[in-house]
ZAZAKE-978829 format. One record per residue: residue in three letters; x, y, z of N, C-alpha, C in turn; residue number from 1. Coordinates in nm, 2 decimals. Example, Ala and Ser with C-alpha at 12.3 -4.5 7.8 and 13.67 -1.06 7.14 Angstrom:
% ZAZAKE-978829
  residu      nu      nv      nw     cau     cav     caw      cu      cv      cw  num
     ala    1.32   -0.57    0.78    1.23   -0.45    0.78    1.32   -0.33    0.78    1
     ser    1.28   -0.22    0.71    1.37   -0.11    0.71    1.29    0.00    0.79    2
END
This chain:
% ZAZAKE-978829
  residu      nu      nv      nw     cau     cav     caw      cu      cv      cw  num
     met    6.08   -0.23   15.79    6.06   -0.08   15.77    6.07   -0.01   15.91    1
     ser    6.14    0.10   15.91    6.15    0.17   16.04    6.03    0.27   16.05    2
     asn    6.01    0.31   16.18    5.91    0.41   16.20    5.98    0.55   16.22    3
     ala    5.92    0.65   16.18    5.98    0.79   16.19    5.90    0.86   16.30    4
     leu    5.97    0.92   16.40    5.91    0.99   16.51    5.96    1.13   16.52    5
     ile    5.88    1.22   16.56    5.93    1.35   16.60    5.96    1.35   16.75    6
     val    6.08    1.37   16.79    6.12    1.35   16.93    6.15    1.49   17.00    7
     ser    6.15    1.59   16.92    6.19    1.72   16.98    6.14    1.84   16.88    8
     thr    6.10    1.95   16.94    6.07    2.07   16.86    6.13    2.19   16.93    9
     ala    6.15    2.29   16.85    6.20    2.42   16.90    6.17    2.52   16.79   10
     arg    6.14    2.65   16.83    6.12    2.76   16.73    6.16    2.89   16.80   11
     thr    6.18    2.99   16.72    6.21    3.12   16.77    6.07    3.18   16.80   12
     pro    6.06    3.27   16.90    5.93    3.34   16.92    5.90    3.43   16.80   13
     leu    5.77    3.46   16.79    5.73    3.55   16.68    5.77    3.69   16.71   14
     ala    5.79    3.76   16.60    5.83    3.90   16.61    5.78    3.97   16.49   15
     lys    5.76    4.10   16.50    5.71    4.18   16.38    5.82    4.20   16.28   16
     ser    5.79    4.18   16.15    5.89    4.21   16.05    5.92    4.36   16.04   17
     trp    6.05    4.39   16.02    6.10    4.52   16.01    6.09    4.61   16.14   18
     lys    6.03    4.56   16.24    6.02    4.64   16.36    6.05    4.56   16.49   19
     gly    6.04    4.43   16.48    6.04    4.35   16.60    6.18    4.31   16.65   20
     ala    6.19    4.23   16.75    6.31    4.19   16.82    6.41    4.12   16.73   21
     phe    6.36    4.06   16.62    6.45    3.98   16.53    6.48    4.06   16.40   22
     asn    6.44    4.19   16.40    6.46    4.27   16.28    6.61    4.26   16.23   23
     met    6.62    4.23   16.11    6.76    4.22   16.05    6.85    4.12   16.11   24
     thr    6.79    4.01   16.15    6.86    3.89   16.21    6.88    3.79   16.10   25
     his    7.01    3.75   16.07    7.04    3.66   15.97    6.97    3.52   15.99   26
     gly    6.93    3.46   15.88    6.86    3.33   15.89    6.94    3.22   15.96   27
     ala    7.07    3.22   15.94    7.15    3.12   16.01    7.15    3.14   16.16   28
     thr    7.14    3.26   16.20    7.13    3.29   16.35    7.00    3.24   16.40   29
     leu    6.89    3.27   16.33    6.76    3.23   16.38    6.75    3.08   16.38   30
     gly    6.78    3.02   16.26    6.76    2.87   16.25    6.86    2.80   16.34   31
     gly    6.98    2.85   16.35    7.09    2.78   16.43    7.05    2.77   16.58   32
     his    6.98    2.88   16.63    6.94    2.88   16.77    6.83    2.77   16.79   33
     ala    6.73    2.77   16.70    6.62    2.67   16.72    6.68    2.53   16.70   34
     val    6.76    2.50   16.60    6.81    2.37   16.58    6.90    2.32   16.70   35
     gln    6.99    2.41   16.75    7.07    2.38   16.86    6.99    2.33   16.98   36
     his    6.88    2.40   17.00    6.79    2.37   17.12    6.71    2.24   17.09   37
     ala    6.67    2.22   16.97    6.59    2.10   16.94    6.68    1.97   16.96   38
     ile    6.80    1.98   16.92    6.90    1.87   16.93    6.92    1.85   17.08   39
     ala    6.94    1.95   17.16    6.96    1.94   17.30    6.84    1.88   17.37   40
     arg    6.72    1.93   17.34    6.60    1.87   17.40    6.58    1.73   17.37   41
     ala    6.63    1.68   17.26    6.62    1.54   17.22    6.72    1.45   17.30   42
     gly    6.82    1.52   17.36    6.92    1.45   17.44    7.03    1.38   17.34   43
     leu    7.05    1.45   17.23    7.14    1.39   17.13    7.26    1.48   17.12   44
     glu    7.37    1.42   17.07    7.49    1.49   17.03    7.47    1.54   16.89   45
     ala    7.51    1.66   16.86    7.50    1.71   16.72    7.56    1.63   16.61   46
     ala    7.66    1.55   16.65    7.72    1.46   16.55    7.64    1.34   16.51   47
     ala    7.53    1.32   16.59    7.44    1.21   16.55    7.35    1.24   16.44   48
     val    7.33    1.37   16.41    7.24    1.42   16.30    7.30    1.38   16.16   49
     glu    7.22    1.32   16.08    7.26    1.28   15.95    7.26    1.40   15.85   50
     asp    7.15    1.48   15.86    7.13    1.59   15.77    7.03    1.69   15.83   51
     val    7.06    1.82   15.81    6.97    1.92   15.85    6.90    1.97   15.72   52
     ile    6.77    1.95   15.72    6.69    1.98   15.60    6.60    2.10   15.64   53
     met    6.61    2.21   15.57    6.54    2.33   15.61    6.46    2.39   15.49   54
     gly    6.34    2.42   15.51    6.26    2.48   15.40    6.27    2.63   15.41   55
     cys    6.27    2.70   15.30    6.28    2.84   15.29    6.21    2.89   15.16   56
     ala    6.11    2.98   15.18    6.03    3.03   15.07    6.11    3.13   14.98   57
     asn    6.20    3.20   15.04    6.29    3.29   14.97    6.43    3.27   15.00   58
     pro    6.49    3.16   14.94    6.63    3.13   14.96    6.73    3.22   14.89   59
     glu    6.74    3.34   14.93    6.84    3.43   14.88    6.88    3.53   14.98   60
     gly    6.99    3.60   14.96    7.04    3.70   15.06    7.07    3.63   15.19   61
     ala    7.01    3.68   15.30    7.04    3.63   15.43    6.98    3.49   15.46   62
     thr    6.90    3.44   15.36    6.86    3.30   15.37    6.90    3.22   15.25   63
     gly    7.00    3.26   15.18    7.05    3.19   15.06    7.17    3.11   15.09   64
     ala    7.24    3.08   14.98    7.37    3.00   14.99    7.35    2.88   15.07   65
     asn    7.26    2.80   15.04    7.23    2.67   15.12    7.22    2.71   15.27   66
     ile    7.11    2.78   15.31    7.09    2.82   15.44    7.09    2.71   15.54   67
     ala    7.04    2.59   15.49    7.04    2.47   15.58    7.18    2.43   15.63   68
     arg    7.27    2.44   15.54    7.41    2.41   15.58    7.46    2.51   15.68   69
     gln    7.43    2.63   15.66    7.48    2.74   15.75    7.41    2.72   15.89   70
     ile    7.29    2.68   15.89    7.21    2.66   16.01    7.28    2.54   16.09   71
     ala    7.31    2.43   16.02    7.37    2.32   16.08    7.50    2.36   16.15   72
     leu    7.58    2.43   16.08    7.71    2.48   16.15    7.69    2.57   16.26   73
     lys    7.59    2.67   16.24    7.56    2.76   16.35    7.51    2.69   16.47   74
     ala    7.44    2.58   16.45    7.38    2.50   16.56    7.48    2.42   16.64   75
     gly    7.60    2.42   16.59    7.71    2.34   16.65    7.73    2.20   16.59   76
     cys    7.67    2.17   16.48    7.69    2.04   16.42    7.83    2.04   16.36   77
     pro    7.89    1.92   16.36    8.02    1.92   16.29    8.01    1.92   16.14   78
     val    8.12    1.95   16.07    8.12    1.96   15.93    8.07    1.83   15.86   79
     ser    8.07    1.72   15.93    8.03    1.60   15.87    7.87    1.59   15.85   80
     val    7.80    1.68   15.92    7.66    1.69   15.91    7.62    1.78   15.79   81
     ser    7.55    1.72   15.69    7.51    1.79   15.57    7.39    1.88   15.59   82
     gly    7.36    1.97   15.50    7.25    2.05   15.50    7.18    2.06   15.36   83
     met    7.05    2.06   15.36    6.98    2.07   15.23    6.87    2.17   15.25   84
     thr    6.86    2.27   15.16    6.75    2.37   15.16    6.65    2.33   15.05   85
     val    6.52    2.34   15.10    6.41    2.30   15.01    6.32    2.42   14.99   86
     asn    6.28    2.45   14.87    6.19    2.56   14.84    6.06    2.50   14.78   87
     arg    5.95    2.51   14.86    5.82    2.48   14.82    5.72    2.60   14.86   88
     phe    5.78    2.72   14.87    5.71    2.83   14.91    5.64    2.81   15.05   89
     cys    5.51    2.82   15.06    5.45    2.82   15.19    5.45    2.68   15.26   90
     ser    5.48    2.58   15.18    5.49    2.44   15.24    5.63    2.39   15.26   91
     ser    5.73    2.48   15.25    5.87    2.43   15.25    5.90    2.36   15.38   92
     gly    5.87    2.41   15.49    5.90    2.35   15.62    5.83    2.21   15.63   93
     leu    5.71    2.21   15.60    5.63    2.08   15.60    5.69    1.98   15.51   94
     gln    5.74    2.02   15.39    5.80    1.93   15.30    5.93    1.87   15.36   95
     thr    6.00    1.95   15.43    6.13    1.89   15.49    6.10    1.79   15.60   96
     ile    5.99    1.80   15.67    5.95    1.70   15.77    5.92    1.57   15.70   97
     ala    5.84    1.58   15.59    5.81    1.46   15.51    5.93    1.40   15.45   98
     leu    6.02    1.48   15.40    6.15    1.42   15.34    6.23    1.35   15.45   99
     ala    6.24    1.41   15.57    6.32    1.34   15.67    6.25    1.21   15.71  100
     ala    6.12    1.21   15.73    6.05    1.09   15.77    6.07    0.98   15.66  101
     gln    6.06    1.02   15.53    6.08    0.92   15.43    6.22    0.86   15.43  102
     arg    6.32    0.94   15.46    6.46    0.89   15.46    6.48    0.79   15.58  103
     ile    6.41    0.82   15.69    6.42    0.73   15.81    6.35    0.60   15.78  104
     ile    6.23    0.61   15.73    6.15    0.49   15.69    6.23    0.40   15.59  105
     glu    6.29    0.46   15.50    6.37    0.39   15.40    6.51    0.34   15.45  106
     gly    6.54    0.37   15.57    6.67    0.32   15.63    6.79    0.40   15.58  107
     glu    6.77    0.52   15.54    6.89    0.60   15.49    6.96    0.68   15.61  108
     gly    6.90    0.67   15.73    6.96    0.73   15.84    6.87    0.72   15.96  109
     asp    6.92    0.76   16.08    6.84    0.75   16.20    6.79    0.89   16.25  110
     val    6.87    0.99   16.24    6.85    1.12   16.30    6.86    1.23   16.20  111
     tyr    6.75    1.30   16.18    6.74    1.42   16.09    6.68    1.53   16.16  112
     val    6.72    1.65   16.12    6.66    1.78   16.17    6.58    1.83   16.05  113
     ala    6.46    1.87   16.07    6.38    1.92   15.96    6.30    2.04   16.01  114
     gly    6.28    2.14   15.93    6.20    2.26   15.97    6.21    2.37   15.86  115
     gly    6.19    2.49   15.90    6.19    2.60   15.81    6.25    2.72   15.87  116
     val    6.29    2.82   15.78    6.34    2.94   15.82    6.31    3.05   15.73  117
     glu    6.28    3.17   15.78    6.26    3.29   15.70    6.31    3.41   15.78  118
     ser    6.37    3.50   15.71    6.41    3.63   15.78    6.35    3.74   15.69  119
     ile    6.23    3.76   15.71    6.15    3.85   15.62    6.22    3.99   15.61  120
     ser    6.26    4.05   15.72    6.32    4.18   15.72    6.45    4.18   15.64  121
     cys    6.52    4.07   15.63    6.65    4.07   15.56    6.63    4.04   15.41  122
     val    6.52    3.98   15.37    6.51    3.94   15.24    6.41    4.01   15.16  123
     gln    6.29    4.03   15.21    6.18    4.08   15.12    6.19    4.22   15.07  124
     gln    6.25    4.31   15.15    6.27    4.44   15.10    6.38    4.45   14.99  125
     glu    6.46    4.36   14.98    6.58    4.36   14.89    6.58    4.24   14.79  126
     met    6.46    4.19   14.77    6.45    4.07   14.68    6.51    4.10   14.54  127
     asn    6.58    4.00   14.49    6.63    4.01   14.35    6.52    3.99   14.25  128
     gln    6.49    4.09   14.18    6.39    4.08   14.07    6.44    4.07   13.93  129
     his    6.58    4.07   13.92    6.64    4.06   13.79    6.60    3.94   13.71  130
     met    6.54    3.95   13.60    6.50    3.85   13.51    6.41    3.75   13.59  131
     leu    6.32    3.80   13.67    6.23    3.71   13.75    6.14    3.62   13.66  132
     arg    6.10    3.68   13.55    6.00    3.60   13.47    6.06    3.57   13.33  133
     asp    6.04    3.44   13.30    6.07    3.40   13.16    5.96    3.45   13.07  134
     pro    5.99    3.53   12.97    5.88    3.59   12.89    5.79    3.49   12.82  135
     glu    5.85    3.38   12.77    5.77    3.28   12.70    5.67    3.21   12.80  136
     leu    5.73    3.17   12.91    5.65    3.10   13.01    5.54    3.19   13.07  137
     phe    5.58    3.32   13.09    5.48    3.42   13.14    5.36    3.44   13.04  138
     ala    5.39    3.43   12.91    5.29    3.45   12.81    5.20    3.33   12.80  139
     gln    5.25    3.21   12.83    5.18    3.08   12.82    5.10    3.05   12.95  140
     lys    5.16    3.08   13.06    5.10    3.05   13.19    5.14    3.15   13.30  141
     pro    5.08    3.27   13.29    5.12    3.38   13.38    5.09    3.35   13.53  142
     glu    5.00    3.26   13.56    4.97    3.23   13.70    5.09    3.16   13.77  143
     ile    5.18    3.11   13.69    5.30    3.05   13.76    5.37    3.15   13.85  144
     tyr    5.36    3.28   13.82    5.43    3.38   13.90    5.34    3.45   14.00  145
     trp    5.22    3.40   14.02    5.13    3.46   14.12    5.19    3.43   14.26  146
     asn    5.16    3.52   14.35    5.20    3.50   14.49    5.12    3.39   14.55  147
     met    5.18    3.32   14.65    5.10    3.22   14.72    4.99    3.28   14.79  148
END
């Protein structure tokens, strides 16, 4: 059994939603910057990455359409590097780290990028509410739709 280690980290600085330096910045731009620098800090070539796994609480709009794949390409990874977006709401990024570690331990690959991305100013004011709730499920278990 292999050991899984975190060998590099990177993140964008914090900024205020709707007012800050990253206002209306696409999720691929935010994530791509962090991933590019995490790979460089680890001293690896982007082609060595098996998969870019990114968590996202609101995977739609500027963080939709498999944002992890977009981030991989924006970070300079070749098209041979896959991307997987995970949605577990507030624990999405943490879940991706666990998934990457499990895959390494099980021998499915050696190098994974894992993390999370949100672009609040690009998504939350324009969230798609169309048919958000299933009427039958809402009647049986309304708390399923509660905010985290």
